[in-house]
N, CA, C and O atoms as a CHARMM CRD file, in Angstrom:
* protein
*
  276
    1    1 MET  N     10.88200  -8.57100  -6.14300 PROA 1      0.00000
    2    1 MET  CA     9.61500  -8.46800  -5.48600 PROA 1      0.00000
    3    1 MET  C      8.72000  -7.61000  -6.20000 PROA 1      0.00000
    4    1 MET  O      7.52500  -7.86900  -6.33800 PROA 1      0.00000
    5    2 VAL  N      9.35300  -6.46800  -6.71000 PROA 2      0.00000
    6    2 VAL  CA     8.49400  -5.46400  -7.36600 PROA 2      0.00000
    7    2 VAL  C      7.90800  -6.09700  -8.67600 PROA 2      0.00000
    8    2 VAL  O      6.73600  -5.86500  -8.97200 PROA 2      0.00000
    9    3 ARG  N      8.62900  -6.82300  -9.40000 PROA 3      0.00000
   10    3 ARG  CA     8.07800  -7.55300 -10.58800 PROA 3      0.00000
   11    3 ARG  C      7.10600  -8.56600 -10.33700 PROA 3      0.00000
   12    3 ARG  O      6.14300  -8.72200 -11.08800 PROA 3      0.00000
   13    4 GLN  N      7.31400  -9.29600  -9.27300 PROA 4      0.00000
   14    4 GLN  CA     6.23100 -10.22700  -8.74100 PROA 4      0.00000
   15    4 GLN  C      4.85000  -9.50700  -8.42800 PROA 4      0.00000
   16    4 GLN  O      3.76600  -9.92000  -8.84200 PROA 4      0.00000
   17    5 TYR  N      5.02700  -8.39500  -7.65700 PROA 5      0.00000
   18    5 TYR  CA     3.82700  -7.55400  -7.28300 PROA 5      0.00000
   19    5 TYR  C      3.18000  -7.10300  -8.54200 PROA 5      0.00000
   20    5 TYR  O      1.96600  -7.23200  -8.70000 PROA 5      0.00000
   21    6 ALA  N      3.96800  -6.56900  -9.45600 PROA 6      0.00000
   22    6 ALA  CA     3.43700  -5.88000 -10.64600 PROA 6      0.00000
   23    6 ALA  C      2.59700  -6.99600 -11.39000 PROA 6      0.00000
   24    6 ALA  O      1.45100  -6.75100 -11.76700 PROA 6      0.00000
   25    7 ARG  N      3.18000  -8.20300 -11.58800 PROA 7      0.00000
   26    7 ARG  CA     2.45200  -9.21900 -12.32300 PROA 7      0.00000
   27    7 ARG  C      1.11200  -9.60300 -11.42300 PROA 7      0.00000
   28    7 ARG  O      0.02700  -9.80200 -11.97000 PROA 7      0.00000
   29    8 PHE  N      1.26900  -9.67500 -10.18700 PROA 8      0.00000
   30    8 PHE  CA     0.14700 -10.01000  -9.28100 PROA 8      0.00000
   31    8 PHE  C     -0.96000  -8.94400  -9.50500 PROA 8      0.00000
   32    8 PHE  O     -2.12500  -9.27500  -9.72200 PROA 8      0.00000
   33    9 SER  N     -0.57200  -7.72200  -9.44600 PROA 9      0.00000
   34    9 SER  CA    -1.64100  -6.58500  -9.65600 PROA 9      0.00000
   35    9 SER  C     -2.17000  -6.64000 -10.94300 PROA 9      0.00000
   36    9 SER  O     -3.30200  -6.16900 -11.04900 PROA 9      0.00000
   37   10 LEU  N     -1.60600  -7.13000 -12.04100 PROA 10     0.00000
   38   10 LEU  CA    -1.98800  -7.21500 -13.35900 PROA 10     0.00000
   39   10 LEU  C     -2.91200  -8.34900 -13.50400 PROA 10     0.00000
   40   10 LEU  O     -3.93500  -8.21800 -14.17700 PROA 10     0.00000
   41   11 ASN  N     -2.61700  -9.46200 -12.91400 PROA 11     0.00000
   42   11 ASN  CA    -3.48300 -10.69300 -12.95000 PROA 11     0.00000
   43   11 ASN  C     -4.63000 -10.52200 -12.06500 PROA 11     0.00000
   44   11 ASN  O     -5.72500 -10.95000 -12.43000 PROA 11     0.00000
   45   12 ARG  N     -4.49200  -9.94400 -10.94500 PROA 12     0.00000
   46   12 ARG  CA    -5.62000  -9.88100 -10.02600 PROA 12     0.00000
   47   12 ARG  C     -5.82300  -8.50100  -9.57300 PROA 12     0.00000
   48   12 ARG  O     -5.40300  -8.12500  -8.47900 PROA 12     0.00000
   49   13 PRO  N     -6.50500  -7.67600 -10.44800 PROA 13     0.00000
   50   13 PRO  CA    -6.80200  -6.26300 -10.06600 PROA 13     0.00000
   51   13 PRO  C     -7.57600  -6.04500  -8.91400 PROA 13     0.00000
   52   13 PRO  O     -7.40000  -5.05900  -8.19800 PROA 13     0.00000
   53   14 TRP  N     -8.53400  -7.02000  -8.66600 PROA 14     0.00000
   54   14 TRP  CA    -9.51100  -6.89700  -7.48100 PROA 14     0.00000
   55   14 TRP  C     -8.71200  -6.96900  -6.26700 PROA 14     0.00000
   56   14 TRP  O     -8.82800  -6.10400  -5.39800 PROA 14     0.00000
   57   15 ALA  N     -7.85200  -8.01400  -6.14400 PROA 15     0.00000
   58   15 ALA  CA    -6.92100  -8.06700  -4.90200 PROA 15     0.00000
   59   15 ALA  C     -6.05800  -6.92100  -4.69600 PROA 15     0.00000
   60   15 ALA  O     -5.82100  -6.53700  -3.55000 PROA 15     0.00000
   61   16 HSD  N     -5.56000  -6.33300  -5.72900 PROA 16     0.00000
   62   16 HSD  CA    -4.66500  -5.20100  -5.62100 PROA 16     0.00000
   63   16 HSD  C     -5.53100  -4.00400  -5.09800 PROA 16     0.00000
   64   16 HSD  O     -5.13600  -3.32100  -4.15300 PROA 16     0.00000
   65   17 ARG  N     -6.67600  -3.77500  -5.71000 PROA 17     0.00000
   66   17 ARG  CA    -7.54100  -2.70600  -5.12600 PROA 17     0.00000
   67   17 ARG  C     -7.97500  -2.88300  -3.68800 PROA 17     0.00000
   68   17 ARG  O     -8.14400  -1.92600  -2.93300 PROA 17     0.00000
   69   18 LEU  N     -8.14500  -4.12400  -3.34600 PROA 18     0.00000
   70   18 LEU  CA    -8.55500  -4.41200  -1.90200 PROA 18     0.00000
   71   18 LEU  C     -7.33400  -4.10000  -1.06800 PROA 18     0.00000
   72   18 LEU  O     -7.49800  -3.52000   0.00600 PROA 18     0.00000
   73   19 PHE  N     -6.09900  -4.44200  -1.48100 PROA 19     0.00000
   74   19 PHE  CA    -4.94500  -4.23900  -0.64000 PROA 19     0.00000
   75   19 PHE  C     -4.70200  -2.73700  -0.54500 PROA 19     0.00000
   76   19 PHE  O     -4.33600  -2.28800   0.54100 PROA 19     0.00000
   77   20 LEU  N     -4.87600  -1.89200  -1.61900 PROA 20     0.00000
   78   20 LEU  CA    -4.85000  -0.49900  -1.55900 PROA 20     0.00000
   79   20 LEU  C     -5.86000   0.14800  -0.61900 PROA 20     0.00000
   80   20 LEU  O     -5.54100   1.07900   0.12100 PROA 20     0.00000
   81   21 LEU  N     -7.11700  -0.38200  -0.66900 PROA 21     0.00000
   82   21 LEU  CA    -8.09300   0.10200   0.26300 PROA 21     0.00000
   83   21 LEU  C     -7.73900  -0.17400   1.67400 PROA 21     0.00000
   84   21 LEU  O     -7.94700   0.64300   2.57000 PROA 21     0.00000
   85   22 THR  N     -7.15300  -1.44300   1.87800 PROA 22     0.00000
   86   22 THR  CA    -6.78700  -1.77500   3.18500 PROA 22     0.00000
   87   22 THR  C     -5.63900  -0.89200   3.75000 PROA 22     0.00000
   88   22 THR  O     -5.61000  -0.61700   4.95000 PROA 22     0.00000
   89   23 MET  N     -4.74200  -0.47100   2.92800 PROA 23     0.00000
   90   23 MET  CA    -3.66600   0.31000   3.39700 PROA 23     0.00000
   91   23 MET  C     -4.22200   1.73600   3.61200 PROA 23     0.00000
   92   23 MET  O     -3.82300   2.37700   4.58400 PROA 23     0.00000
   93   24 ALA  N     -5.08300   2.24300   2.79200 PROA 24     0.00000
   94   24 ALA  CA    -5.58800   3.60900   2.95100 PROA 24     0.00000
   95   24 ALA  C     -6.34700   3.62700   4.34000 PROA 24     0.00000
   96   24 ALA  O     -6.14400   4.54500   5.13600 PROA 24     0.00000
   97   25 LEU  N     -7.22600   2.59600   4.61400 PROA 25     0.00000
   98   25 LEU  CA    -8.00300   2.60600   5.86500 PROA 25     0.00000
   99   25 LEU  C     -7.09300   2.49100   7.03500 PROA 25     0.00000
  100   25 LEU  O     -7.32600   3.16000   8.04100 PROA 25     0.00000
  101   26 MET  N     -6.00500   1.63400   6.96900 PROA 26     0.00000
  102   26 MET  CA    -5.15200   1.52900   8.03300 PROA 26     0.00000
  103   26 MET  C     -4.47600   2.84500   8.31000 PROA 26     0.00000
  104   26 MET  O     -4.26700   3.18000   9.47600 PROA 26     0.00000
  105   27 LEU  N     -4.14100   3.57000   7.34700 PROA 27     0.00000
  106   27 LEU  CA    -3.45700   4.85600   7.51500 PROA 27     0.00000
  107   27 LEU  C     -4.35900   5.85900   8.17500 PROA 27     0.00000
  108   27 LEU  O     -3.95200   6.57600   9.08900 PROA 27     0.00000
  109   28 MET  N     -5.69700   5.91100   7.66700 PROA 28     0.00000
  110   28 MET  CA    -6.63200   6.88400   8.21800 PROA 28     0.00000
  111   28 MET  C     -6.92000   6.60800   9.63100 PROA 28     0.00000
  112   28 MET  O     -6.93800   7.55600  10.41600 PROA 28     0.00000
  113   29 VAL  N     -7.17900   5.24500  10.09900 PROA 29     0.00000
  114   29 VAL  CA    -7.37700   4.90400  11.39600 PROA 29     0.00000
  115   29 VAL  C     -6.13600   5.17000  12.22500 PROA 29     0.00000
  116   29 VAL  O     -6.26200   5.71200  13.32300 PROA 29     0.00000
  117   30 SER  N     -4.97100   4.82700  11.77400 PROA 30     0.00000
  118   30 SER  CA    -3.85800   5.11600  12.65800 PROA 30     0.00000
  119   30 SER  C     -3.62100   6.58500  12.96400 PROA 30     0.00000
  120   30 SER  O     -3.34100   6.97600  14.09700 PROA 30     0.00000
  121   31 VAL  N     -3.75900   7.47600  11.78700 PROA 31     0.00000
  122   31 VAL  CA    -3.58800   8.80800  11.98900 PROA 31     0.00000
  123   31 VAL  C     -4.59000   9.40800  13.00200 PROA 31     0.00000
  124   31 VAL  O     -4.27200  10.28200  13.80800 PROA 31     0.00000
  125   32 TYR  N     -5.84800   8.86100  12.89600 PROA 32     0.00000
  126   32 TYR  CA    -6.82500   9.29500  13.86800 PROA 32     0.00000
  127   32 TYR  C     -6.55300   8.93500  15.31000 PROA 32     0.00000
  128   32 TYR  O     -6.79100   9.70800  16.23800 PROA 32     0.00000
  129   33 GLN  N     -6.08300   7.82000  15.44600 PROA 33     0.00000
  130   33 GLN  CA    -5.68000   7.23100  16.87100 PROA 33     0.00000
  131   33 GLN  C     -4.60300   8.10000  17.42800 PROA 33     0.00000
  132   33 GLN  O     -4.62300   8.49700  18.59300 PROA 33     0.00000
  133   34 VAL  N     -3.57900   8.41100  16.49700 PROA 34     0.00000
  134   34 VAL  CA    -2.50100   9.11800  17.04700 PROA 34     0.00000
  135   34 VAL  C     -2.95900  10.55300  17.42300 PROA 34     0.00000
  136   34 VAL  O     -2.55400  11.07700  18.46000 PROA 34     0.00000
  137   35 LEU  N     -3.79800  11.17900  16.58300 PROA 35     0.00000
  138   35 LEU  CA    -4.20400  12.42400  16.82600 PROA 35     0.00000
  139   35 LEU  C     -5.20100  12.67000  18.04200 PROA 35     0.00000
  140   35 LEU  O     -5.07200  13.55100  18.89200 PROA 35     0.00000
  141   36 ALA  N     -6.24900  11.69900  17.96300 PROA 36     0.00000
  142   36 ALA  CA    -7.29500  11.88500  18.85200 PROA 36     0.00000
  143   36 ALA  C     -7.01900  11.28200  20.26600 PROA 36     0.00000
  144   36 ALA  O     -7.47300  11.82300  21.27400 PROA 36     0.00000
  145   37 ASN  N     -6.31000  10.21700  20.30900 PROA 37     0.00000
  146   37 ASN  CA    -5.96000   9.53500  21.61100 PROA 37     0.00000
  147   37 ASN  C     -4.72100   9.74100  22.07400 PROA 37     0.00000
  148   37 ASN  O     -4.39200   9.35500  23.19500 PROA 37     0.00000
  149   38 GLU  N     -3.90500  10.37100  21.25900 PROA 38     0.00000
  150   38 GLU  CA    -2.33200  10.57300  21.60100 PROA 38     0.00000
  151   38 GLU  C     -1.62900   9.29400  22.03500 PROA 38     0.00000
  152   38 GLU  O     -0.82800   9.25600  22.96900 PROA 38     0.00000
  153   39 SER  N     -1.99400   8.22800  21.27700 PROA 39     0.00000
  154   39 SER  CA    -1.39300   6.95600  21.62300 PROA 39     0.00000
  155   39 SER  C     -0.42700   6.67600  20.45200 PROA 39     0.00000
  156   39 SER  O     -0.79100   6.45700  19.29700 PROA 39     0.00000
  157   40 LEU  N      0.88000   6.71100  20.89900 PROA 40     0.00000
  158   40 LEU  CA     1.89500   6.49000  19.92400 PROA 40     0.00000
  159   40 LEU  C      2.14500   5.14400  19.39200 PROA 40     0.00000
  160   40 LEU  O      2.96700   4.95300  18.49600 PROA 40     0.00000
  161   41 VAL  N      1.42500   4.17400  19.94900 PROA 41     0.00000
  162   41 VAL  CA     1.44200   2.86100  19.44300 PROA 41     0.00000
  163   41 VAL  C      1.20800   2.71000  18.04900 PROA 41     0.00000
  164   41 VAL  O      1.77200   1.83800  17.38700 PROA 41     0.00000
  165   42 TYR  N      0.32900   3.59400  17.53900 PROA 42     0.00000
  166   42 TYR  CA    -0.21300   3.45800  16.14800 PROA 42     0.00000
  167   42 TYR  C      0.73500   4.09800  15.10700 PROA 42     0.00000
  168   42 TYR  O      0.47000   4.05500  13.90500 PROA 42     0.00000
  169   43 ILE  N      1.78700   4.65900  15.56900 PROA 43     0.00000
  170   43 ILE  CA     2.84800   5.16400  14.70500 PROA 43     0.00000
  171   43 ILE  C      3.46200   4.01700  13.84000 PROA 43     0.00000
  172   43 ILE  O      3.85700   4.24600  12.69700 PROA 43     0.00000
  173   44 ALA  N      3.52900   2.88300  14.36200 PROA 44     0.00000
  174   44 ALA  CA     4.12500   1.66700  13.81100 PROA 44     0.00000
  175   44 ALA  C      3.25000   1.29700  12.52300 PROA 44     0.00000
  176   44 ALA  O      3.82000   0.91200  11.50300 PROA 44     0.00000
  177   45 ASN  N      1.97700   1.40700  12.57600 PROA 45     0.00000
  178   45 ASN  CA     1.06600   1.23300  11.40100 PROA 45     0.00000
  179   45 ASN  C      1.36400   2.24100  10.28200 PROA 45     0.00000
  180   45 ASN  O      1.41300   1.92200   9.09400 PROA 45     0.00000
  181   46 ILE  N      1.56300   3.51100  10.76300 PROA 46     0.00000
  182   46 ILE  CA     1.95900   4.59000   9.83600 PROA 46     0.00000
  183   46 ILE  C      3.17200   4.29100   9.14000 PROA 46     0.00000
  184   46 ILE  O      3.24000   4.48700   7.92700 PROA 46     0.00000
  185   47 GLY  N      4.25500   3.77800   9.87400 PROA 47     0.00000
  186   47 GLY  CA     5.44900   3.34600   9.30400 PROA 47     0.00000
  187   47 GLY  C      5.43700   2.19900   8.28000 PROA 47     0.00000
  188   47 GLY  O      6.19100   2.12800   7.31000 PROA 47     0.00000
  189   48 LEU  N      4.39600   1.22400   8.64700 PROA 48     0.00000
  190   48 LEU  CA     4.17000   0.13900   7.77500 PROA 48     0.00000
  191   48 LEU  C      3.67700   0.55000   6.40700 PROA 48     0.00000
  192   48 LEU  O      4.12600   0.09200   5.35700 PROA 48     0.00000
  193   49 VAL  N      2.70800   1.46000   6.50500 PROA 49     0.00000
  194   49 VAL  CA     2.09700   2.02500   5.22100 PROA 49     0.00000
  195   49 VAL  C      3.20900   2.79100   4.38800 PROA 49     0.00000
  196   49 VAL  O      3.30900   2.70300   3.16400 PROA 49     0.00000
  197   50 ALA  N      4.00100   3.52800   5.17500 PROA 50     0.00000
  198   50 ALA  CA     5.09500   4.33600   4.49300 PROA 50     0.00000
  199   50 ALA  C      6.09500   3.41700   3.80400 PROA 50     0.00000
  200   50 ALA  O      6.74000   3.81100   2.83300 PROA 50     0.00000
  201   51 CYS  N      6.22200   2.20200   4.30200 PROA 51     0.00000
  202   51 CYS  CA     7.22900   1.25200   3.68900 PROA 51     0.00000
  203   51 CYS  C      6.58700   0.55800   2.55100 PROA 51     0.00000
  204   51 CYS  O      7.31300   0.17200   1.63500 PROA 51     0.00000
  205   52 ILE  N      5.34600   0.36000   2.50200 PROA 52     0.00000
  206   52 ILE  CA     4.67100  -0.23800   1.46700 PROA 52     0.00000
  207   52 ILE  C      4.26100   0.53600   0.28400 PROA 52     0.00000
  208   52 ILE  O      4.09300  -0.05000  -0.78500 PROA 52     0.00000
  209   53 VAL  N      4.09100   1.77300   0.38700 PROA 53     0.00000
  210   53 VAL  CA     3.73200   2.76300  -0.68100 PROA 53     0.00000
  211   53 VAL  C      4.90900   2.77700  -1.71900 PROA 53     0.00000
  212   53 VAL  O      4.59100   2.76700  -2.90800 PROA 53     0.00000
  213   54 PRO  N      6.19700   2.79900  -1.39500 PROA 54     0.00000
  214   54 PRO  CA     7.17000   2.76000  -2.51300 PROA 54     0.00000
  215   54 PRO  C      7.02600   1.45700  -3.26400 PROA 54     0.00000
  216   54 PRO  O      7.23300   1.50100  -4.47700 PROA 54     0.00000
  217   55 LEU  N      6.71500   0.35500  -2.73500 PROA 55     0.00000
  218   55 LEU  CA     6.39500  -0.93500  -3.40900 PROA 55     0.00000
  219   55 LEU  C      5.29100  -0.73000  -4.41000 PROA 55     0.00000
  220   55 LEU  O      5.45100  -1.16100  -5.55200 PROA 55     0.00000
  221   56 PHE  N      4.17600  -0.10100  -4.07200 PROA 56     0.00000
  222   56 PHE  CA     3.11700   0.27400  -5.16800 PROA 56     0.00000
  223   56 PHE  C      3.67000   1.06000  -6.21400 PROA 56     0.00000
  224   56 PHE  O      3.42600   0.74500  -7.37900 PROA 56     0.00000
  225   57 ALA  N      4.42500   2.10100  -5.93600 PROA 57     0.00000
  226   57 ALA  CA     4.92600   3.01200  -6.94800 PROA 57     0.00000
  227   57 ALA  C      5.90900   2.31100  -7.86800 PROA 57     0.00000
  228   57 ALA  O      5.80100   2.46800  -9.08400 PROA 57     0.00000
  229   58 MET  N      6.87600   1.53200  -7.34400 PROA 58     0.00000
  230   58 MET  CA     7.82700   0.76900  -8.16900 PROA 58     0.00000
  231   58 MET  C      7.10500  -0.26800  -8.99100 PROA 58     0.00000
  232   58 MET  O      7.47400  -0.43300 -10.15400 PROA 58     0.00000
  233   59 ALA  N      6.12000  -0.97700  -8.50600 PROA 59     0.00000
  234   59 ALA  CA     5.32200  -1.91900  -9.25100 PROA 59     0.00000
  235   59 ALA  C      4.51700  -1.35200 -10.36300 PROA 59     0.00000
  236   59 ALA  O      4.37400  -1.91900 -11.44600 PROA 59     0.00000
  237   60 SER  N      3.95700  -0.11800 -10.01700 PROA 60     0.00000
  238   60 SER  CA     3.21400   0.61100 -11.12400 PROA 60     0.00000
  239   60 SER  C      4.15800   1.08500 -12.20900 PROA 60     0.00000
  240   60 SER  O      3.80900   0.97000 -13.38400 PROA 60     0.00000
  241   61 ASP  N      5.32100   1.60700 -11.89400 PROA 61     0.00000
  242   61 ASP  CA     6.29700   1.96800 -12.90600 PROA 61     0.00000
  243   61 ASP  C      6.75000   0.70900 -13.76500 PROA 61     0.00000
  244   61 ASP  O      6.75800   0.74100 -14.99600 PROA 61     0.00000
  245   62 TYR  N      7.09000  -0.28900 -13.09500 PROA 62     0.00000
  246   62 TYR  CA     7.45800  -1.58600 -13.77100 PROA 62     0.00000
  247   62 TYR  C      6.31700  -2.04300 -14.74400 PROA 62     0.00000
  248   62 TYR  O      6.55300  -2.38300 -15.90400 PROA 62     0.00000
  249   63 LYS  N      5.19400  -2.02900 -14.24900 PROA 63     0.00000
  250   63 LYS  CA     3.98800  -2.50300 -15.01400 PROA 63     0.00000
  251   63 LYS  C      3.77100  -1.55600 -16.17400 PROA 63     0.00000
  252   63 LYS  O      3.48100  -2.04500 -17.26600 PROA 63     0.00000
  253   64 ARG  N      3.87900  -0.32000 -16.04500 PROA 64     0.00000
  254   64 ARG  CA     3.72700   0.55500 -17.12200 PROA 64     0.00000
  255   64 ARG  C      4.79800   0.35700 -18.19900 PROA 64     0.00000
  256   64 ARG  O      4.50400   0.38400 -19.39400 PROA 64     0.00000
  257   65 LYS  N      6.01600   0.16200 -17.76700 PROA 65     0.00000
  258   65 LYS  CA     7.10500   0.05800 -18.74900 PROA 65     0.00000
  259   65 LYS  C      7.30600  -1.36200 -19.44500 PROA 65     0.00000
  260   65 LYS  O      7.68300  -1.51200 -20.60700 PROA 65     0.00000
  261   66 TYR  N      7.01400  -2.31400 -18.60500 PROA 66     0.00000
  262   66 TYR  CA     7.38200  -3.73200 -19.23000 PROA 66     0.00000
  263   66 TYR  C      6.23700  -4.68100 -19.41600 PROA 66     0.00000
  264   66 TYR  O      6.34300  -5.62700 -20.19600 PROA 66     0.00000
  265   67 LEU  N      5.12200  -4.45400 -18.71000 PROA 67     0.00000
  266   67 LEU  CA     3.91400  -5.39600 -18.86300 PROA 67     0.00000
  267   67 LEU  C      2.85700  -4.62100 -19.60300 PROA 67     0.00000
  268   67 LEU  O      2.39900  -3.56700 -19.16200 PROA 67     0.00000
  269   68 HSD  N      2.48500  -5.16300 -20.72800 PROA 68     0.00000
  270   68 HSD  CA     1.41900  -4.52600 -21.57600 PROA 68     0.00000
  271   68 HSD  C      0.15200  -5.47300 -21.49000 PROA 68     0.00000
  272   68 HSD  O      0.23100  -6.70000 -21.43500 PROA 68     0.00000
  273   69 ASP  N     -1.02100  -4.75000 -21.48600 PROA 69     0.00000
  274   69 ASP  CA    -2.19300  -5.43300 -21.49100 PROA 69     0.00000
  275   69 ASP  C     -2.55900  -6.07800 -22.77900 PROA 69     0.00000
  276   69 ASP  O     -3.60600  -6.71800 -22.87400 PROA 69     0.00000
């Protein structure tokens, strides 16, 4: 899955940036909702972002090592 996402991000950088922006916005809104409204339902979104960030890191490392422009 890491290799596939690395190739996807190399072939479609605009989609990768959009995905990163979506994850950042989701994290900011979820943190705000948890802090301001004390609604613990939004912790699931924070957990989702926390699970996806390592995918970005591993794909970036794979792309740097094995895929060259």
